[in-house]
VOPAGU-2260 file (C-alpha; in pm, 1 decimal, decimal comma):
REM VOPAGU-2260
SITE   aa  ch    i         X         Y         Z
SITE  VAL   A    0    1940,0    -822,2    1860,7
SITE  LYS   A    1    1669,4   -1028,1    1995,1
SITE  PRO   A    2    1333,9    -884,0    2044,0
SITE  SER   A    3    1178,7    -814,2    2368,5
SITE  THR   A    4     875,5   -1045,1    2441,1
SITE  SER   A    5     804,2    -901,7    2773,1
SITE  GLU   A    6     622,3    -584,2    2637,8
SITE  PRO   A    7     321,4    -529,3    2410,6
SITE  VAL   A    8     417,0    -498,3    2036,4
SITE  SER   A    9     402,6    -139,5    1882,1
SITE  THR   A   10     325,7    -119,3    1513,1
SITE  TRP   A   11     389,3     254,0    1513,4
SITE  ASN   A   12     758,4     237,6    1428,8
SITE  GLU   A   13     806,9     246,2    1041,7
SITE  PHE   A   14     944,9     459,8     748,6
SITE  THR   A   15     829,8     546,0     396,7
SITE  VAL   A   16    1016,4     451,1      85,2
SITE  VAL   A   17     923,4     598,0    -250,0
SITE  PHE   A   18     916,0     365,4    -545,8
SITE  ARG   A   19     888,3     391,4    -921,9
SITE  SER   A   20     749,8      99,7   -1118,5
SITE  THR   A   21     555,1     -20,6   -1416,6
SITE  ILE   A   22     218,2    -201,0   -1354,8
SITE  GLY   A   23      20,4    -374,4   -1626,6
SITE  PRO   A   24      57,0    -580,5   -1941,9
SITE  LYS   A   25     251,0    -456,1   -2229,9
SITE  GLY   A   26      76,5    -187,3   -2434,6
SITE  SER   A   27    -131,1     -53,6   -2145,1
SITE  GLU   A   28     122,7     -39,0   -1868,7
SITE  LEU   A   29     125,8     250,0   -1644,5
SITE  ASN   A   30     434,1     419,6   -1481,2
SITE  VAL   A   31     360,2     462,4   -1111,1
SITE  LEU   A   32     525,4     663,2    -842,4
SITE  TYR   A   33     409,8     560,4    -489,2
SITE  GLY   A   34     524,3     548,8    -135,4
SITE  ALA   A   35     511,0     231,3      91,8
SITE  GLU   A   36     567,6     201,5     461,4
SITE  VAL   A   37     843,4     -24,0     562,0
SITE  ASP   A   38     922,0    -160,6     903,9
SITE  CYS   A   39    1282,4    -227,7     869,7
SITE  ILE   A   40    1598,1    -331,6     672,8
SITE  ASN   A   41    1790,4    -638,5     739,7
SITE  ARG   A   42    2156,9    -680,3     745,8
SITE  LYS   A   43    2157,5    -752,0     366,3
SITE  GLY   A   44    1986,5    -414,1     304,8
SITE  GLU   A   45    1654,0    -586,1     205,1
SITE  TYR   A   46    1337,4    -432,9     316,5
SITE  VAL   A   47    1145,7    -665,6     569,2
SITE  GLU   A   48     783,1    -642,9     704,8
SITE  LEU   A   49     668,9    -707,0    1074,1
SITE  LYS   A   50     318,6    -815,0    1130,2
SITE  THR   A   51     135,8    -986,9    1443,3
SITE  GLN   A   52    -108,1   -1262,3    1460,7
SITE  PHE   A   53    -323,3   -1375,4    1726,4
SITE  LYS   A   54    -231,2   -1729,3    1847,9
SITE  ALA   A   55    -111,3   -1890,0    1530,7
SITE  LEU   A   56     -71,2   -1839,6    1154,4
SITE  GLY   A   57    -353,7   -1969,7     935,6
SITE  ILE   A   58    -647,2   -1926,4    1178,4
SITE  GLY   A   59    -919,5   -1664,6    1214,4
SITE  ARG   A   60   -1197,4   -1593,1     979,6
SITE  PHE   A   61   -1032,9   -1289,5     835,7
SITE  TYR   A   62    -699,1   -1477,9     772,4
SITE  ASP   A   63    -727,5   -1485,4     389,4
SITE  SER   A   64    -815,5   -1115,5     352,6
SITE  LYS   A   65    -531,8   -1045,8     593,9
SITE  THR   A   66    -273,4   -1244,4     382,8
SITE  MET   A   67    -398,9   -1070,4      54,9
SITE  LYS   A   68    -335,4    -730,7     224,7
SITE  TRP   A   69      14,6    -844,7     350,7
SITE  TRP   A   70      89,3    -976,3       3,3
SITE  ILE   A   71       9,3    -697,8    -212,0
SITE  GLN   A   72     164,0    -448,6      42,6
SITE  SER   A   73     491,8    -636,6      44,2
SITE  TYR   A   74     482,4    -727,7    -321,4
SITE  LEU   A   75     449,8    -362,4    -436,0
SITE  ALA   A   76     734,0    -276,6    -199,7
SITE  GLY   A   77     955,2    -547,1    -312,4
SITE  ILE   A   78     963,8    -715,8      20,8
SITE  ARG   A   79    1038,9   -1099,5      17,9
SITE  LYS   A   80     994,8   -1195,9     379,7
SITE  ILE   A   81     755,1   -1100,8     657,5
SITE  PHE   A   82     822,9   -1174,5    1022,1
SITE  VAL   A   83     513,7   -1238,2    1211,2
SITE  GLY   A   84     496,7   -1208,9    1583,4
SITE  ILE   A   85     243,5   -1458,2    1740,9
SITE  ARG   A   86      77,9   -1265,8    2009,7
SITE  THR   A   87    -155,7   -1311,3    2308,7
SITE  ASP   A   88    -463,4   -1132,5    2361,4
SITE  ARG   A   89    -265,2    -878,4    2572,1
SITE  GLY   A   90     -37,8    -806,5    2293,0
SITE  ILE   A   91     261,1   -1008,5    2415,6
SITE  VAL   A   92     459,1   -1186,9    2142,9
SITE  ASN   A   93     561,4   -1543,6    2230,5
SITE  SER   A   94     714,7   -1647,6    1908,9
SITE  ILE   A   95     817,0   -1518,3    1567,7
SITE  GLU   A   96     758,1   -1702,3    1239,5
SITE  GLU   A   97     905,9   -1611,4     901,5
SITE  VAL   A   98     674,7   -1599,2     603,3
SITE  VAL   A   99     799,6   -1582,1     240,6
SITE  VAL   A  100     584,8   -1333,3      53,1
SITE  ASN   A  101     541,4   -1547,6    -249,5
SITE  GLU   A  102     420,1   -1832,4     -42,7
SITE  LEU   A  103     117,3   -1622,4      58,8
SITE  ARG   A  104      30,0   -1597,5    -301,7
SITE  ASP   A  105      94,8   -1963,0    -388,2
SITE  LYS   A  106    -106,5   -2078,0     -65,6
SITE  ALA   A  107    -397,3   -1844,3    -119,7
SITE  GLN   A  108    -739,3   -2009,3    -126,9
SITE  LYS   A  109    -979,7   -1729,2    -148,7
SITE  TRP   A  110    -789,3   -1469,7    -368,3
SITE  GLN   A  111    -562,4   -1474,2    -661,0
SITE  ALA   A  112    -271,1   -1238,5    -718,2
SITE  SER   A  113    -340,2   -1199,0   -1095,9
SITE  ILE   A  114    -680,1   -1068,2   -1005,5
SITE  CYS   A  115    -554,5    -834,5    -742,6
SITE  MET   A  116    -283,1    -693,3    -982,9
SITE  LYS   A  117    -555,9    -661,4   -1265,5
SITE  PHE   A  118    -787,7    -461,6   -1034,7
SITE  LEU   A  119    -499,2    -229,0    -931,1
SITE  HIS   A  120    -417,5    -190,5   -1300,2
SITE  THR   A  121    -789,5    -108,6   -1399,6
SITE  PHE   A  122    -826,0     115,6   -1108,4
SITE  LEU   A  123    -515,1     321,3   -1179,6
SITE  HIS   A  124    -606,8     352,9   -1542,5
SITE  ARG   A  125    -968,3     486,3   -1421,8
SITE  VAL   A  126    -792,3     727,2   -1193,4
SITE  ARG   A  127    -550,8     852,2   -1465,6
SITE  ASP   A  128    -836,5     893,2   -1705,8
SITE  ILE   A  129   -1058,4    1080,1   -1482,4
SITE  LEU   A  130    -776,3    1317,8   -1371,3
SITE  PHE   A  131    -647,6    1384,6   -1722,4
SITE  SER   A  132    -990,4    1510,5   -1808,7
SITE  SER   A  133   -1032,3    1719,6   -1503,5
SITE  PRO   A  134    -905,0    2068,1   -1413,9
SITE  GLU   A  135    -555,4    2109,1   -1254,2
SITE  GLY   A  136    -585,1    2061,7    -868,8
SITE  THR   A  137    -878,1    1830,9    -882,9
SITE  ILE   A  138    -868,1    1574,9    -580,7
SITE  LEU   A  139   -1032,2    1245,3    -661,1
SITE  LEU   A  140   -1183,8    1039,5    -379,8
SITE  ALA   A  141   -1220,1     664,9    -444,0
SITE  GLU   A  142   -1461,2     483,1    -207,7
SITE  ARG   A  143   -1574,0     122,7    -229,1
SITE  ASN   A  144   -1870,4       6,1     -20,6
SITE  PRO   A  145   -1806,2    -364,2      77,6
SITE  SER   A  146   -2158,2    -458,2     -11,7
SITE  GLN   A  147   -2102,9    -349,0    -376,7
SITE  GLU   A  148   -1884,9    -451,3    -675,2
SITE  HIS   A  149   -1781,1     -98,2    -797,8
SITE  VAL   A  150   -1558,6     182,0    -685,4
SITE  GLN   A  151   -1743,8     526,4    -645,1
SITE  PHE   A  152   -1516,7     826,7    -763,1
SITE  THR   A  153   -1585,7    1185,7    -637,1
SITE  LYS   A  154   -1411,6    1491,9    -767,8
SITE  LEU   A  155   -1337,7    1769,5    -532,0
SITE  PHE   A  156   -1259,7    2120,5    -668,3
SITE  TYR   A  157   -1080,4    2396,6    -493,3
SITE  GLU   A  158   -1392,5    2604,7    -422,6
SITE  MET   A  159   -1581,8    2314,1    -235,0
SITE  PRO   A  160   -1571,5    2323,6     145,0
SITE  GLU   A  161   -1447,5    1968,2     175,7
SITE  TYR   A  162   -1146,3    2032,4     -56,7
SITE  GLU   A  163    -907,0    2151,3     228,0
SITE  LYS   A  164    -980,5    1832,5     431,4
SITE  TYR   A  165    -820,7    1617,7     158,0
SITE  ASN   A  166    -568,9    1856,5      13,5
SITE  LEU   A  167    -245,0    1687,2     129,2
SITE  LEU   A  168      -2,3    1867,5    -106,5
SITE  THR   A  169     149,9    2194,4     -26,1
SITE  GLU   A  170     148,4    2475,3    -279,3
SITE  GLU   A  171     516,8    2465,1    -310,5
SITE  PHE   A  172     501,5    2084,9    -390,3
SITE  LYS   A  173     235,3    2138,0    -661,2
SITE  LEU   A  174     422,3    2436,9    -808,6
SITE  TYR   A  175     754,3    2240,5    -836,2
SITE  PHE   A  176     588,3    1942,8    -986,6
SITE  SER   A  177     370,3    2145,2   -1223,2
SITE  PRO   A  178     476,4    2127,2   -1590,5
SITE  ARG   A  179     607,6    2492,0   -1543,6
SITE  GLY   A  180     800,4    2400,8   -1226,5
SITE  LEU   A  181     941,3    2079,2   -1393,7
SITE  LYS   A  182    1076,1    2281,6   -1698,0
SITE  ARG   A  183    1244,1    2516,8   -1459,2
SITE  SER   A  184    1409,4    2238,1   -1268,1
SITE  TYR   A  185    1578,3    2083,5   -1584,6
SITE  SER   A  186    1698,0    2412,7   -1715,4
């Protein structure tokens, strides 16, 4: 089916896939369970990402940071191809270009995939260490001010007023995946 190029593009249509992976070098690898938004599946059953770009690929002062985000999002979800709609300032797509995800990594000038993955590994190790030493139910906020090099971590506990704002998991989910709930489900 050919896409309609007569209407503005909507990026609201997507679904979430849950992945299990191992991240990091041997000896310090982390087992990670995560969700990734995926736009569609092709006829071969492969995940495909859809993006839009104003005027042309490779232009714009934020193109390098955009391609880094495209790469890591797609890489972690096992996506090999991104289809980029080249759009007008009114959101109308005039053409579609296919981008191979590994080529984003190979052509990058201002970022390196190995550094991105090392940062992710270090970040996840830090999150794990903080949460393992915190009471059950602790919410950990991670924030990075673009003008600073480090990530700031803030712990939220149940009795804090802002806890509910960030509490995304239902009590049923937490009970089921608690050590007590997991033992019961495997019996």
